[in-house]
Structures are given as structure tokens and as C-alpha cells.
TORPA-4810 file (N, C-alpha, C, O; in nm, 3 decimals):
<nodes>
NODE_1_1.379_0.451_-0.655_1.336_0.351_-0.560_1.246_0.253_-0.634_1.159_0.294_-0.711_M
NODE_2_1.266_0.125_-0.611_1.189_0.022_-0.679_1.140_-0.078_-0.577_1.218_-0.128_-0.495_D
NODE_3_1.011_-0.109_-0.580_0.954_-0.205_-0.487_0.906_-0.327_-0.563_0.853_-0.315_-0.673_W
NODE_4_0.926_-0.441_-0.504_0.873_-0.565_-0.558_0.754_-0.604_-0.471_0.767_-0.614_-0.349_Q
NODE_5_0.639_-0.625_-0.532_0.518_-0.655_-0.457_0.521_-0.800_-0.411_0.560_-0.889_-0.486_I
NODE_6_0.478_-0.823_-0.286_0.476_-0.959_-0.233_0.384_-1.046_-0.316_0.282_-0.999_-0.366_K
NODE_7_0.419_-1.174_-0.332_0.334_-1.265_-0.408_0.210_-1.304_-0.329_0.196_-1.272_-0.211_P
NODE_8_0.121_-1.374_-0.395_-0.002_-1.424_-0.336_0.029_-1.511_-0.216_0.124_-1.590_-0.218_L
NODE_9_-0.051_-1.498_-0.111_-0.034_-1.580_0.010_-0.069_-1.725_-0.021_-0.136_-1.754_-0.120_A
NODE_10_-0.024_-1.816_0.064_-0.055_-1.958_0.048_-0.188_-1.994_0.114_-0.252_-2.093_0.076_H
NODE_11_-0.231_-1.913_0.212_-0.354_-1.942_0.287_-0.440_-1.817_0.296_-0.390_-1.704_0.293_K
NODE_12_-0.570_-1.840_0.308_-0.665_-1.730_0.323_-0.645_-1.662_0.458_-0.627_-1.728_0.560_S
NODE_13_-0.650_-1.530_0.458_-0.636_-1.453_0.582_-0.760_-1.465_0.669_-0.753_-1.437_0.789_A
NODE_14_-0.874_-1.506_0.613_-0.997_-1.519_0.691_-1.006_-1.657_0.756_-1.022_-1.667_0.877_V
NODE_15_-0.996_-1.763_0.676_-1.018_-1.898_0.727_-0.891_-1.976_0.755_-0.894_-2.075_0.829_S
NODE_16_-0.780_-1.934_0.697_-0.657_-2.010_0.712_-0.649_-2.128_0.616_-0.550_-2.202_0.617_G
NODE_17_-0.752_-2.146_0.533_-0.753_-2.256_0.436_-0.657_-2.226_0.322_-0.635_-2.110_0.286_E
NODE_18_-0.601_-2.332_0.265_-0.508_-2.319_0.154_-0.578_-2.259_0.032_-0.693_-2.292_0.002_T
NODE_19_-0.509_-2.170_-0.037_-0.558_-2.114_-0.163_-0.512_-2.210_-0.273_-0.394_-2.216_-0.305_L
NODE_20_-0.606_-2.283_-0.331_-0.575_-2.389_-0.427_-0.568_-2.338_-0.570_-0.629_-2.236_-0.605_N
NODE_21_-0.494_-2.411_-0.651_-0.478_-2.378_-0.792_-0.615_-2.372_-0.859_-0.698_-2.461_-0.841_I
NODE_22_-0.637_-2.267_-0.937_-0.761_-2.250_-1.010_-0.867_-2.171_-0.936_-0.966_-2.128_-0.996_G
NODE_23_-0.850_-2.151_-0.806_-0.948_-2.075_-0.728_-0.930_-1.925_-0.750_-0.819_-1.877_-0.772_E
NODE_24_-1.041_-1.854_-0.744_-1.035_-1.708_-0.752_-1.020_-1.654_-0.611_-1.093_-1.692_-0.520_T
NODE_25_-0.925_-1.564_-0.594_-0.903_-1.501_-0.464_-0.919_-1.351_-0.477_-0.902_-1.293_-0.585_V
NODE_26_-0.953_-1.288_-0.366_-0.966_-1.143_-0.360_-0.849_-1.091_-0.277_-0.821_-1.142_-0.169_V
NODE_27_-0.782_-0.990_-0.330_-0.667_-0.929_-0.262_-0.706_-0.789_-0.218_-0.764_-0.712_-0.295_C
NODE_28_-0.675_-0.756_-0.093_-0.702_-0.624_-0.038_-0.572_-0.559_0.006_-0.482_-0.626_0.057_F
NODE_29_-0.563_-0.429_-0.014_-0.457_-0.348_0.045_-0.528_-0.245_0.132_-0.619_-0.176_0.086_I
NODE_30_-0.486_-0.237_0.258_-0.553_-0.147_0.351_-0.454_-0.094_0.454_-0.342_-0.143_0.466_F
NODE_31_-0.498_0.007_0.526_-0.419_0.062_0.636_-0.475_0.006_0.765_-0.594_0.023_0.794_V
NODE_32_-0.389_-0.063_0.844_-0.437_-0.123_0.969_-0.440_-0.020_1.081_-0.410_0.097_1.061_N
NODE_33_-0.479_-0.067_1.201_-0.493_0.024_1.316_-0.360_0.087_1.360_-0.361_0.188_1.431_E
NODE_34_-0.247_0.030_1.318_-0.116_0.086_1.350_-0.064_0.177_1.238_0.053_0.214_1.237_N
NODE_35_-0.151_0.212_1.144_-0.117_0.299_1.030_-0.015_0.234_0.938_0.064_0.304_0.875_A
NODE_36_-0.015_0.100_0.930_0.073_0.027_0.841_-0.007_-0.024_0.722_-0.123_-0.062_0.737_E
NODE_37_0.054_-0.023_0.605_-0.013_-0.076_0.487_0.002_-0.227_0.487_0.113_-0.279_0.501_I
NODE_38_-0.110_-0.297_0.471_-0.111_-0.443_0.473_-0.177_-0.496_0.346_-0.259_-0.429_0.284_Q
NODE_39_-0.139_-0.619_0.310_-0.205_-0.689_0.201_-0.256_-0.821_0.256_-0.184_-0.890_0.328_R
NODE_40_-0.380_-0.856_0.223_-0.435_-0.986_0.258_-0.498_-1.047_0.134_-0.547_-0.977_0.045_V
NODE_41_-0.494_-1.180_0.129_-0.555_-1.257_0.021_-0.655_-1.352_0.084_-0.625_-1.419_0.182_D
NODE_42_-0.776_-1.357_0.028_-0.881_-1.442_0.083_-0.955_-1.512_-0.030_-0.951_-1.469_-0.146_I
NODE_43_-1.024_-1.623_0.006_-1.109_-1.690_-0.092_-1.220_-1.594_-0.134_-1.268_-1.514_-0.054_H
NODE_44_-1.259_-1.602_-0.259_-1.364_-1.513_-0.309_-1.493_-1.529_-0.228_-1.563_-1.432_-0.203_E
NODE_45_-1.524_-1.653_-0.189_-1.646_-1.680_-0.112_-1.642_-1.620_0.028_-1.746_-1.610_0.094_K
NODE_46_-1.524_-1.580_0.076_-1.508_-1.525_0.210_-1.510_-1.372_0.213_-1.488_-1.311_0.318_E
NODE_47_-1.536_-1.311_0.100_-1.530_-1.165_0.091_-1.619_-1.097_0.195_-1.578_-0.998_0.256_T
NODE_48_-1.740_-1.149_0.215_-1.832_-1.088_0.312_-1.788_-1.111_0.456_-1.829_-1.037_0.546_D
NODE_49_-1.704_-1.213_0.479_-1.657_-1.244_0.615_-1.532_-1.163_0.652_-1.494_-1.159_0.769_Q
NODE_50_-1.470_-1.100_0.554_-1.348_-1.024_0.582_-1.384_-0.899_0.661_-1.463_-0.818_0.614_F
NODE_51_-1.327_-0.882_0.782_-1.359_-0.763_0.863_-1.294_-0.640_0.801_-1.176_-0.613_0.824_P
NODE_52_-1.370_-0.568_0.723_-1.317_-0.457_0.646_-1.264_-0.346_0.736_-1.336_-0.294_0.821_R
NODE_53_-1.139_-0.312_0.717_-1.088_-0.195_0.789_-1.148_-0.069_0.729_-1.202_-0.072_0.619_P
NODE_54_-1.137_0.041_0.801_-1.192_0.167_0.751_-1.125_0.213_0.623_-1.190_0.269_0.535_E
NODE_55_-0.996_0.189_0.612_-0.919_0.247_0.502_-0.872_0.140_0.405_-0.761_0.088_0.419_T
NODE_56_-0.955_0.108_0.307_-0.914_0.016_0.201_-0.856_0.100_0.089_-0.922_0.188_0.034_I
NODE_57_-0.731_0.072_0.055_-0.664_0.148_-0.051_-0.687_0.086_-0.188_-0.689_0.156_-0.289_L
NODE_58_-0.704_-0.047_-0.191_-0.724_-0.113_-0.319_-0.776_-0.254_-0.301_-0.761_-0.315_-0.195_G
NODE_59_-0.837_-0.307_-0.407_-0.894_-0.442_-0.407_-0.891_-0.493_-0.549_-0.921_-0.419_-0.642_R
NODE_60_-0.855_-0.622_-0.568_-0.858_-0.685_-0.699_-0.874_-0.835_-0.681_-0.855_-0.887_-0.571_W
NODE_61_-0.908_-0.904_-0.789_-0.920_-1.050_-0.786_-0.818_-1.110_-0.881_-0.773_-1.047_-0.976_T
NODE_62_-0.783_-1.235_-0.852_-0.693_-1.309_-0.940_-0.715_-1.457_-0.919_-0.775_-1.499_-0.820_R
NODE_63_-0.664_-1.537_-1.013_-0.676_-1.682_-1.007_-0.542_-1.739_-0.961_-0.436_-1.697_-1.007_V
NODE_64_-0.548_-1.835_-0.867_-0.427_-1.899_-0.815_-0.371_-1.992_-0.922_-0.445_-2.070_-0.983_V
NODE_65_-0.241_-1.983_-0.945_-0.172_-2.068_-1.042_-0.076_-2.161_-0.969_-0.047_-2.140_-0.852_K
NODE_66_-0.026_-2.264_-1.039_0.068_-2.358_-0.978_0.196_-2.285_-0.939_0.231_-2.183_-0.998_S
NODE_67_0.266_-2.339_-0.838_0.389_-2.274_-0.790_0.493_-2.265_-0.901_0.562_-2.163_-0.913_R
NODE_68_0.507_-2.370_-0.983_0.603_-2.365_-1.095_0.568_-2.255_-1.192_0.654_-2.179_-1.237_G
NODE_69_0.441_-2.247_-1.225_0.393_-2.141_-1.315_0.410_-2.005_-1.250_0.444_-1.907_-1.316_E
NODE_70_0.385_-1.999_-1.119_0.403_-1.874_-1.045_0.547_-1.826_-1.054_0.572_-1.707_-1.076_E
NODE_71_0.641_-1.917_-1.038_0.782_-1.878_-1.044_0.819_-1.827_-1.182_0.891_-1.727_-1.194_E
NODE_72_0.771_-1.894_-1.286_0.802_-1.850_-1.423_0.744_-1.713_-1.453_0.802_-1.634_-1.528_R
NODE_73_0.631_-1.686_-1.393_0.564_-1.558_-1.419_0.593_-1.453_-1.312_0.530_-1.348_-1.310_E
NODE_74_0.688_-1.480_-1.223_0.710_-1.393_-1.107_0.736_-1.248_-1.148_0.672_-1.157_-1.094_A
NODE_75_0.827_-1.226_-1.240_0.857_-1.087_-1.277_0.739_-1.020_-1.344_0.707_-0.905_-1.313_R
NODE_76_0.676_-1.091_-1.435_0.560_-1.033_-1.503_0.449_-1.007_-1.402_0.384_-0.902_-1.407_V
NODE_77_0.428_-1.101_-1.311_0.322_-1.087_-1.213_0.349_-0.973_-1.116_0.258_-0.899_-1.079_Q
NODE_78_0.473_-0.958_-1.075_0.505_-0.849_-0.983_0.473_-0.715_-1.047_0.418_-0.626_-0.981_Q
NODE_79_0.507_-0.700_-1.173_0.477_-0.574_-1.241_0.326_-0.560_-1.260_0.271_-0.451_-1.244_M
NODE_80_0.259_-0.671_-1.293_0.114_-0.666_-1.310_0.047_-0.632_-1.177_-0.051_-0.556_-1.174_A
NODE_81_0.099_-0.687_-1.067_0.043_-0.655_-0.936_0.063_-0.508_-0.904_-0.027_-0.443_-0.850_T
NODE_82_0.179_-0.455_-0.936_0.203_-0.312_-0.915_0.103_-0.231_-0.997_0.051_-0.129_-0.951_A
NODE_83_0.076_-0.276_-1.120_-0.024_-0.209_-1.203_-0.161_-0.220_-1.140_-0.235_-0.121_-1.133_E
NODE_84_-0.196_-0.341_-1.092_-0.327_-0.361_-1.028_-0.343_-0.269_-0.908_-0.448_-0.206_-0.890_D
NODE_85_-0.239_-0.261_-0.826_-0.244_-0.173_-0.709_-0.261_-0.029_-0.754_-0.344_0.044_-0.700_I
NODE_86_-0.184_0.011_-0.852_-0.191_0.148_-0.903_-0.332_0.180_-0.951_-0.389_0.282_-0.913_F
NODE_87_-0.389_0.093_-1.035_-0.524_0.117_-1.087_-0.628_0.113_-0.976_-0.724_0.190_-0.978_F
NODE_88_-0.611_0.023_-0.878_-0.709_0.014_-0.771_-0.712_0.141_-0.686_-0.815_0.172_-0.625_S
NODE_89_-0.602_0.214_-0.680_-0.599_0.339_-0.605_-0.692_0.444_-0.667_-0.734_0.537_-0.599_L
NODE_90_-0.723_0.429_-0.796_-0.815_0.522_-0.863_-0.961_0.482_-0.840_-1.051_0.563_-0.862_F
NODE_91_-0.984_0.358_-0.794_-1.121_0.309_-0.775_-1.178_0.342_-0.638_-1.299_0.336_-0.619_N
NODE_92_-1.093_0.376_-0.542_-1.138_0.409_-0.407_-1.126_0.560_-0.390_-1.018_0.617_-0.407_V
NODE_93_-1.237_0.624_-0.356_-1.235_0.770_-0.348_-1.269_0.823_-0.210_-1.254_0.943_-0.185_T
NODE_94_-1.314_0.737_-0.118_-1.353_0.786_0.013_-1.234_0.793_0.108_-1.124_0.750_0.074_D
NODE_95_-1.257_0.847_0.224_-1.153_0.857_0.325_-1.133_0.999_0.371_-1.174_1.095_0.305_G
NODE_96_-1.068_1.012_0.487_-1.040_1.145_0.539_-0.922_1.207_0.465_-0.864_1.145_0.375_D
NODE_97_-0.889_1.328_0.502_-0.784_1.402_0.431_-0.650_1.330_0.434_-0.579_1.328_0.333_E
NODE_98_-0.615_1.270_0.548_-0.487_1.199_0.560_-0.485_1.076_0.470_-0.382_1.046_0.409_A
NODE_99_-0.596_1.005_0.463_-0.605_0.887_0.378_-0.593_0.924_0.231_-0.521_0.858_0.156_T
NODE_100_-0.660_1.029_0.192_-0.653_1.076_0.053_-0.510_1.118_0.020_-0.460_1.087_-0.088_V
NODE_101_-0.445_1.188_0.111_-0.307_1.232_0.088_-0.214_1.112_0.074_-0.125_1.111_-0.011_A
NODE_102_-0.234_1.010_0.158_-0.151_0.890_0.149_-0.175_0.816_0.018_-0.081_0.768_-0.046_E
NODE_103_-0.302_0.808_-0.023_-0.336_0.742_-0.150_-0.271_0.816_-0.267_-0.219_0.753_-0.359_R
NODE_104_-0.274_0.950_-0.263_-0.213_1.029_-0.370_-0.062_1.010_-0.374_-0.003_1.004_-0.481_E
NODE_105_0.001_1.001_-0.257_0.145_0.977_-0.252_0.179_0.839_-0.308_0.278_0.823_-0.380_A
NODE_106_0.096_0.739_-0.275_0.117_0.604_-0.331_0.102_0.605_-0.482_0.181_0.543_-0.554_L
NODE_107_0.000_0.676_-0.531_-0.018_0.688_-0.676_0.106_0.748_-0.740_0.154_0.700_-0.843_K
NODE_108_0.158_0.853_-0.679_0.273_0.922_-0.735_0.394_0.830_-0.741_0.461_0.822_-0.845_Q
NODE_109_0.423_0.760_-0.633_0.540_0.671_-0.629_0.524_0.555_-0.726_0.617_0.521_-0.799_V
NODE_110_0.404_0.493_-0.727_0.382_0.382_-0.820_0.385_0.429_-0.965_0.435_0.358_-1.052_L
NODE_111_0.332_0.548_-0.992_0.336_0.602_-1.129_0.480_0.620_-1.175_0.514_0.587_-1.288_A
NODE_112_0.563_0.673_-1.088_0.704_0.691_-1.124_0.773_0.557_-1.148_0.853_0.543_-1.240_L
NODE_113_0.740_0.457_-1.064_0.798_0.324_-1.083_0.751_0.263_-1.215_0.831_0.206_-1.290_M
NODE_114_0.621_0.275_-1.244_0.567_0.217_-1.367_0.615_0.293_-1.490_0.629_0.235_-1.598_L
NODE_115_0.639_0.422_-1.475_0.697_0.498_-1.587_0.839_0.449_-1.614_0.879_0.434_-1.730_E
NODE_116_0.913_0.425_-1.509_1.051_0.374_-1.524_1.052_0.239_-1.595_1.143_0.210_-1.672_R
NODE_117_0.950_0.157_-1.567_0.940_0.024_-1.630_0.870_0.030_-1.766_0.847_-0.073_-1.829_K
NODE_118_0.837_0.152_-1.810_0.773_0.177_-1.939_0.633_0.118_-1.952_0.587_0.084_-2.061_R
NODE_119_0.567_0.106_-1.839_0.427_0.063_-1.837_0.338_0.185_-1.856_0.233_0.178_-1.919_V
NODE_120_0.382_0.298_-1.800_0.315_0.426_-1.818_0.406_0.520_-1.895_0.529_0.508_-1.888_L
NODE_121_0.345_0.611_-1.968_0.422_0.713_-2.040_0.367_0.850_-1.998_0.246_0.875_-2.007_R
NODE_122_0.456_0.937_-1.954_0.410_1.071_-1.915_0.367_1.147_-2.040_0.424_1.132_-2.147_S
NODE_123_0.266_1.228_-2.023_0.210_1.307_-2.132_0.236_1.454_-2.101_0.156_1.520_-2.035_Q
NODE_124_0.346_1.505_-2.151_0.380_1.645_-2.126_0.440_1.664_-1.988_0.482_1.569_-1.922_G
NODE_125_0.444_1.790_-1.947_0.503_1.826_-1.819_0.393_1.839_-1.714_0.275_1.848_-1.745_K
NODE_126_0.436_1.840_-1.588_0.343_1.861_-1.477_0.281_2.000_-1.492_0.352_2.099_-1.508_V
NODE_127_0.149_2.005_-1.486_0.077_2.131_-1.499_-0.020_2.143_-1.383_-0.105_2.056_-1.362_K
NODE_128_-0.008_2.251_-1.308_-0.093_2.274_-1.190_-0.088_2.158_-1.092_-0.189_2.123_-1.031_D
NODE_129_0.030_2.098_-1.077_0.048_1.988_-0.982_-0.006_1.854_-1.027_-0.014_1.761_-0.947_G
NODE_130_-0.042_1.842_-1.155_-0.097_1.718_-1.209_-0.010_1.670_-1.324_0.023_1.746_-1.415_I
NODE_131_0.028_1.542_-1.319_0.100_1.479_-1.430_0.004_1.382_-1.497_-0.053_1.294_-1.431_Q
NODE_132_-0.014_1.397_-1.625_-0.097_1.305_-1.702_-0.010_1.193_-1.755_0.101_1.215_-1.804_N
NODE_133_-0.063_1.071_-1.743_0.007_0.951_-1.790_-0.082_0.876_-1.887_-0.205_0.887_-1.883_Y
NODE_134_-0.019_0.801_-1.975_-0.088_0.711_-2.066_-0.043_0.570_-2.033_0.076_0.541_-2.033_L
NODE_135_-0.140_0.482_-2.003_-0.108_0.341_-1.983_-0.087_0.281_-2.121_-0.179_0.278_-2.203_H
NODE_136_0.034_0.235_-2.147_0.074_0.196_-2.281_-0.015_0.087_-2.339_-0.055_0.096_-2.455_V
NODE_137_-0.046_-0.017_-2.261_-0.124_-0.130_-2.314_-0.269_-0.094_-2.344_-0.322_-0.131_-2.449_K
NODE_138_-0.333_-0.022_-2.252_-0.477_0.003_-2.265_-0.510_0.139_-2.324_-0.625_0.166_-2.359_T
NODE_139_-0.409_0.226_-2.335_-0.427_0.364_-2.382_-0.515_0.445_-2.287_-0.568_0.550_-2.325_K
NODE_140_-0.531_0.398_-2.164_-0.608_0.471_-2.062_-0.526_0.590_-2.015_-0.407_0.578_-1.987_R
NODE_141_-0.591_0.705_-2.006_-0.525_0.826_-1.956_-0.555_0.842_-1.808_-0.669_0.826_-1.764_E
NODE_142_-0.450_0.873_-1.732_-0.462_0.886_-1.587_-0.396_1.016_-1.543_-0.293_1.056_-1.597_L
NODE_143_-0.456_1.081_-1.447_-0.399_1.203_-1.391_-0.355_1.176_-1.249_-0.432_1.126_-1.167_S
NODE_144_-0.229_1.209_-1.221_-0.172_1.183_-1.089_-0.125_1.315_-1.030_-0.051_1.391_-1.092_V
NODE_145_-0.170_1.340_-0.908_-0.126_1.459_-0.835_0.021_1.443_-0.800_0.062_1.341_-0.745_S
NODE_146_0.100_1.544_-0.833_0.244_1.538_-0.809_0.283_1.651_-0.714_0.243_1.766_-0.731_M
NODE_147_0.362_1.615_-0.617_0.424_1.717_-0.532_0.558_1.663_-0.487_0.583_1.543_-0.490_H
NODE_148_0.643_1.753_-0.447_0.776_1.710_-0.405_0.764_1.635_-0.274_0.718_1.688_-0.173_E
NODE_149_0.808_1.509_-0.277_0.804_1.427_-0.156_0.933_1.449_-0.078_1.043_1.442_-0.134_L
NODE_150_0.918_1.475_0.049_1.036_1.494_0.133_1.100_1.358_0.162_1.039_1.253_0.140_S
NODE_151_1.221_1.362_0.209_1.290_1.238_0.246_1.210_1.164_0.352_1.197_1.042_0.347_V
NODE_152_1.156_1.239_0.448_1.075_1.177_0.554_0.950_1.110_0.498_0.913_1.001_0.542_D
NODE_153_0.885_1.175_0.401_0.767_1.115_0.338_0.803_0.987_0.264_0.731_0.887_0.273_E
NODE_154_0.915_0.989_0.191_0.959_0.869_0.119_0.993_0.757_0.215_0.959_0.641_0.190_L
NODE_155_1.060_0.789_0.324_1.093_0.687_0.424_0.965_0.630_0.484_0.953_0.509_0.503_I
NODE_156_0.871_0.717_0.515_0.743_0.673_0.570_0.669_0.582_0.472_0.616_0.478_0.511_S
NODE_157_0.664_0.623_0.345_0.599_0.540_0.243_0.669_0.406_0.230_0.603_0.302_0.221_L
NODE_158_0.800_0.407_0.229_0.875_0.283_0.217_0.845_0.190_0.333_0.824_0.071_0.313_Q
NODE_159_0.841_0.243_0.454_0.810_0.162_0.571_0.670_0.104_0.561_0.648_-0.013_0.595_E
NODE_160_0.575_0.184_0.516_0.437_0.137_0.504_0.423_0.033_0.394_0.341_-0.058_0.404_K
NODE_161_0.502_0.047_0.289_0.493_-0.047_0.178_0.569_-0.178_0.203_0.558_-0.272_0.124_L
NODE_162_0.645_-0.185_0.311_0.720_-0.307_0.339_0.629_-0.428_0.350_0.672_-0.540_0.321_E
NODE_163_0.506_-0.408_0.392_0.411_-0.519_0.401_0.376_-0.575_0.264_0.330_-0.688_0.253_A
NODE_164_0.399_-0.496_0.158_0.364_-0.537_0.022_0.483_-0.588_-0.057_0.466_-0.649_-0.162_L
NODE_165_0.602_-0.564_-0.007_0.722_-0.592_-0.086_0.799_-0.709_-0.031_0.784_-0.748_0.085_V
NODE_166_0.883_-0.765_-0.117_0.967_-0.877_-0.076_1.084_-0.829_0.004_1.167_-0.910_0.047_L
</nodes>
């Protein structure tokens, strides 16, 4: 299964103002009140105005580029965004048991996708339910909890990730 991450929004989710070239924006991935995974992009200056949901799965910043440049970098950016999302899942540690389980499942699916794209390299076999990965560019070692995902879990993850994918 391969997901393409949605590109940067054209307008801020807080103010509705256009995200202009050269501006720094903050991107959030969170679980909304309907248990759906959502992505929003806002101006950096609006970060304090963003009504934070309880369950933030990830957060990162980026600079807005021209649409032509965006198109040329689309494939690279989509993979970089997948990497950003993957790494951001390691930065958030709070949440109830269901949130942690969902975050771990997202890590597992994204790790498998990034391994397929040769962004991550598995280090040995799964041991005690943990797969160690090496991020090829940074040499950062990451441990991902692995368990057999049922068809229902994969379908659920896919439905939740639709907000992030094209």
C-alpha cells in the first residue's frame, strides 16, 4: 500500500488568508472529533490561535514555494512530507492508550512505505515486536513497534489517512 501525502494548502486554516511564497507555515496532523486524521496548514504567526485538538499526531514547519517550483518538487516533497510525518510521530508521546496504538500503527505503515522507497533500511529482524530502522540520510536509528495488522485495521488506517493523501 502506498500513500501520497496531500500538498500544502493554499490558505491558512485559521484565518483563511493566502499562504504566500517565502512564508513559513506550520503543518499539523491530528485526530478530529469524528476520529478522522486531518492535516491543516497555518501561518506561523497564527500558531497560538489554532484551536489545538486533544490528539496531535505530528507537527512541522516549512516554507511556501512557488507553484511551478512546487510541481517540480512534488515527488521529492511528497516523500519528504511522509518522512516529516513519520519523524513527527516520534516527537509526540502523550495520549490515551487508543491514541498511542493508532500512532504506533501509523509509524509501522509509514516505516514500511519508507523502507520500500529506500528512505529507511531495516536493521536485522523483528525482535520482541520491535523493528529497528536506520534513516539512510541522517543515520538516525529508530525503533518501530511491529504487529500483524488485520485487514480491518489497514482499512481503518487507510480511511483515516485519506485526509492526508491525494
